[in-house]
C-alpha positions in Angstrom: -80.3 174.5 -61.9 -79.2 172.2 -59.2 -79.5 168.4 -59.8 -82.3 166.9 -57.8 -81.4 164.5 -55.0 -82.6 161.0 -55.7 -85.1 159.7 -53.1 -83.8 157.0 -50.7 -86.9 155.3 -49.5 -84.9 152.6 -47.7 -83.5 155.2 -45.3 -86.9 156.0 -44.0 -88.1 154.5 -40.7 -90.1 151.3 -40.8 -93.8 151.5 -40.0 -93.3 148.6 -37.5 -90.1 148.4 -35.5 -89.3 144.7 -36.1 -85.8 143.4 -36.6 -85.3 140.8 -39.3 -83.0 137.8 -39.3 -82.1 137.7 -43.0 -82.6 140.2 -45.8 -80.8 140.1 -49.1 -80.9 138.6 -52.6 -81.1 135.0 -53.9 -80.1 133.6 -57.2 -77.5 136.2 -58.2 -75.8 135.1 -61.4 -72.0 135.4 -61.4 -68.8 133.5 -62.5 -66.6 132.0 -59.8 -63.2 130.4 -59.8 -62.6 127.1 -57.9 -59.3 125.3 -58.1 -58.4 127.4 -61.1 -61.6 126.4 -62.9 -64.0 129.2 -64.0 -67.6 128.2 -63.3 -71.1 129.5 -63.7 -72.7 130.0 -60.2 -75.5 131.7 -58.3 -75.1 133.5 -55.0 -77.4 134.2 -52.1 -76.2 137.2 -50.2 -77.8 138.7 -47.1 -77.4 140.4 -43.8 -79.5 140.6 -40.6 -81.5 143.8 -40.2 -81.0 144.3 -36.5 -82.1 147.9 -36.4 -85.9 147.4 -36.3 -86.5 151.1 -37.0 -84.7 150.9 -40.4 -86.9 150.4 -43.5 -84.4 148.2 -45.4 -80.8 147.3 -46.2 -78.5 148.5 -49.0 -78.8 145.6 -51.4 -76.6 147.2 -54.1 -73.7 147.2 -51.6 -74.0 143.5 -51.2 -74.2 143.0 -54.9 -71.1 145.1 -55.6 -69.1 143.3 -52.8 -69.5 140.0 -54.8 -67.3 141.3 -57.6 -64.2 140.0 -56.0 -65.4 136.4 -56.5 -65.1 136.7 -60.2 -61.3 136.8 -60.2 -60.1 135.2 -57.0 -59.9 131.4 -56.4 -62.6 130.7 -53.8 -61.3 129.8 -50.3 -62.5 130.4 -46.8 -60.5 133.6 -46.4 -62.1 135.2 -49.5 -65.6 134.3 -48.1 -64.7 135.9 -44.8 -63.5 139.1 -46.4 -66.7 139.4 -48.5 -68.8 138.8 -45.4 -66.9 141.5 -43.5 -67.5 143.9 -46.4 -71.2 143.1 -46.1 -71.1 144.1 -42.4 -68.8 147.2 -42.9 -71.3 148.6 -45.5 -74.1 148.0 -43.0 -72.4 148.9 -39.7 -75.4 150.8 -38.4 -77.9 148.1 -39.4 -76.5 144.6 -39.2 -74.4 142.3 -37.0 -74.7 139.1 -39.1 -73.8 138.4 -42.7 -74.5 135.4 -45.0 -73.2 134.2 -48.3 -74.1 131.0 -50.2 -72.6 130.0 -53.5 -74.2 127.3 -55.7 -72.3 125.8 -58.6 -71.3 122.6 -60.4 -67.7 121.5 -60.3 -66.4 119.5 -63.3 -63.9 116.7 -62.8 -62.5 114.6 -65.5 -62.7 110.9 -64.7 -61.0 108.0 -66.3 -62.8 104.8 -67.4 -62.3 101.7 -65.3 -60.3 99.7 -68.0 -60.1 101.5 -71.3 -58.2 104.7 -72.0 -61.4 106.7 -72.3 -62.3 109.5 -69.9 -65.1 112.0 -69.5 -66.3 114.9 -67.4 -68.5 114.5 -64.4 -70.6 117.3 -62.8 -70.9 117.6 -59.1 -73.3 120.0 -57.5 -71.5 122.1 -54.9 -72.7 124.7 -52.4 -70.6 126.8 -50.0 -72.6 128.3 -47.1 -70.8 130.9 -45.0 -71.8 133.2 -42.2 -70.2 135.9 -40.0 -72.2 136.3 -36.8 -71.0 138.5 -33.9 -67.4 137.9 -35.1 -67.8 134.2 -35.4 -67.0 132.8 -38.9 -68.7 129.6 -40.0 -68.4 127.8 -43.3 -70.0 124.6 -44.7 -69.3 122.7 -47.9 -72.1 120.7 -49.5 -71.4 118.2 -52.3 -73.7 115.6 -54.1 -72.0 112.4 -55.3 -73.8 109.9 -57.5 -73.0 106.2 -57.4 -74.5 102.8 -58.1 -75.8 100.4 -55.4 -76.7 96.8 -55.7 -79.1 95.3 -53.1 -77.5 92.4 -51.1 -80.9 90.8 -50.4 -81.8 90.9 -54.1 -78.4 89.4 -55.0 -78.9 86.5 -52.6 -82.3 85.8 -53.9 -81.0 85.8 -57.5 -78.2 83.4 -56.6 -80.7 81.0 -55.0 -82.8 81.0 -58.2 -79.7 80.3 -60.3 -78.8 77.4 -58.0 -82.3 76.0 -58.3 -82.1 76.3 -62.1 -78.8 74.5 -62.0 -80.4 71.6 -60.0 -83.3 71.5 -62.5 -81.0 71.3 -65.5 -78.2 69.1 -64.2 -79.7 66.8 -61.6 -78.7 63.2 -62.0 -76.6 64.1 -65.1 -72.8 63.7 -65.4 -71.3 67.2 -65.5 -69.4 68.2 -68.6 -67.2 71.3 -68.4 -68.2 72.7 -71.8 -71.9 72.2 -71.1 -71.7 73.9 -67.7 -69.7 76.7 -69.2 -72.2 77.3 -71.9 -75.0 77.2 -69.3 -73.4 79.8 -67.2 -73.1 82.1 -70.2 -76.8 81.8 -71.2 -80.1 83.3 -70.1 -81.2 79.7 -69.5 -78.7 79.4 -66.7 -78.6 83.0 -65.3 -82.4 83.2 -64.8 -82.3 86.1 -62.3 -80.2 89.2 -61.7 -80.2 91.4 -58.6 -81.7 94.9 -58.8 -79.4 98.0 -58.6 -80.1 101.7 -58.7 -78.5 105.0 -59.2 -77.9 106.4 -55.8 -76.8 109.8 -54.3 -74.8 110.8 -51.3 -75.6 114.3 -50.0 -72.6 115.5 -48.0 -72.7 118.5 -45.7 -69.4 119.2 -44.0 -68.4 121.8 -41.4 -64.9 123.1 -42.3 -62.1 124.5 -40.3 -61.8 128.3 -40.9 -58.1 127.9 -41.1 -58.2 126.0 -44.4 -56.3 127.6 -47.3 -58.7 126.1 -49.9 -61.9 124.1 -50.1 -61.2 120.3 -50.1 -63.8 119.7 -52.8 -61.8 117.2 -54.9 -60.5 115.4 -51.8 -64.0 115.0 -50.4 -65.3 113.6 -53.7 -62.4 111.2 -54.1 -62.8 109.9 -50.5 -66.5 109.4 -51.0 -66.2 107.6 -54.3 -63.4 105.4 -53.0 -65.4 104.5 -50.0 -68.5 103.7 -52.0 -66.6 101.8 -54.7 -69.1 102.2 -57.6 -69.1 105.8 -58.7 -71.2 106.4 -61.9 -69.1 106.4 -65.0 -68.7 108.8 -68.0 -67.3 107.4 -71.3 -67.2 103.6 -71.4 -66.4 100.7 -73.7 -67.9 97.2 -73.2 -64.8 96.3 -71.1 -65.5 99.2 -68.8 -69.2 98.2 -68.5 -68.1 94.7 -67.6 -65.7 96.0 -65.0 -68.5 98.1 -63.6 -70.8 95.0 -63.4 -68.0 93.2 -61.5 -67.5 96.1 -59.1 -71.2 96.1 -58.3 -71.3 92.4 -57.8 -68.4 92.5 -55.4 -69.6 95.6 -53.7 -73.2 94.9 -52.5 -74.6 97.4 -50.1 -77.7 98.6 -48.4 -78.2 102.3 -47.8 -77.0 101.6 -44.2 -73.7 100.2 -45.5 -73.2 103.2 -47.7 -73.8 105.7 -44.9 -71.4 103.9 -42.6 -68.7 103.8 -45.2 -69.0 107.5 -45.8 -69.0 108.2 -42.0 -65.6 106.5 -41.7 -64.2 108.1 -44.9 -65.2 111.7 -44.1 -63.7 111.7 -40.6 -60.2 111.5 -42.0 -60.4 114.4 -44.5 -58.2 117.2 -43.3 -60.1 120.3 -42.3 -63.5 118.6 -41.8 -64.7 119.3 -38.3 -68.1 117.7 -38.6 -70.6 116.5 -41.1 -74.2 115.5 -41.8 -74.7 113.0 -44.6 -77.6 111.4 -46.3 -77.7 108.6 -48.8 -80.6 108.0 -51.1 -81.0 104.7 -53.0 -83.7 105.3 -55.6 -84.9 101.7 -55.7 -85.9 99.9 -58.9 -87.9 97.4 -56.8 -90.1 100.0 -55.0 -91.6 103.4 -56.0 -90.1 104.8 -52.7 -86.5 105.4 -51.8 -84.3 103.8 -49.2 -82.6 106.4 -47.1 -80.0 106.5 -44.3 -78.4 109.5 -42.5 -75.3 109.9 -40.3 -73.9 112.8 -38.4 -70.7 113.7 -36.6 -70.0 116.8 -34.6 -73.1 118.3 -36.2 -76.0 120.3 -34.9 -78.7 122.3 -36.6 -77.9 126.0 -36.5 
């Protein structure tokens, strides 16, 4: 008895001849390798369905093409090869291919003063497409940092000055007494408000890059901002962090401008769209600023 041929419903004609811009799968679980680090990731894989008569695409072919990502260090060339495989397996259906990888890169960061160190997790997404022979790749990274409001700091200093006048007016100043006053809650009657903030970086990359500049982008951003959130700390590190915040006051506008300057010098970055969000402790709403360079919505 001959084996029955399995039905292939996707090969049937569509009831309505309408092309589709994107068809595929989202949230595919898979391991990936970035800079030698094996990470848990999810992938969104798809192609255009330009043959409006076709009922559907071959999703299993896209799924199987992702297998190479398990063992090869991710770089633009690997993405391009996978996208070309998407198209080769759909040469009669599609002219555009898309691949997005979402993961978290772990970097070990030293404390500011003590010998401690700890791991920080950075959300990373790589978004690539191959359209009509044109390869396009974007790298998205989220970077957390602390921001202290310059206005709040100025208002706090004014209150401290007023308290000093109240406590020492018409009195001879004694060094020990003033020193004690400065170290007490009686003297430091106000503190500026600060907040955990996030920079959302989207960069357009050169397709000639040999690897993704993930660590370089993070390092540049954190250096520009000056107050990256910490991991393991001792009291000396916490004090150093307080000092960094006090000497590094910034509005969201300041943060966006600093990042604009910093990202432009990263090799391989051809353009960017960045957004900074300061989740204010004073208000229930956020303070937000955006900046773009050589960027347009696709």
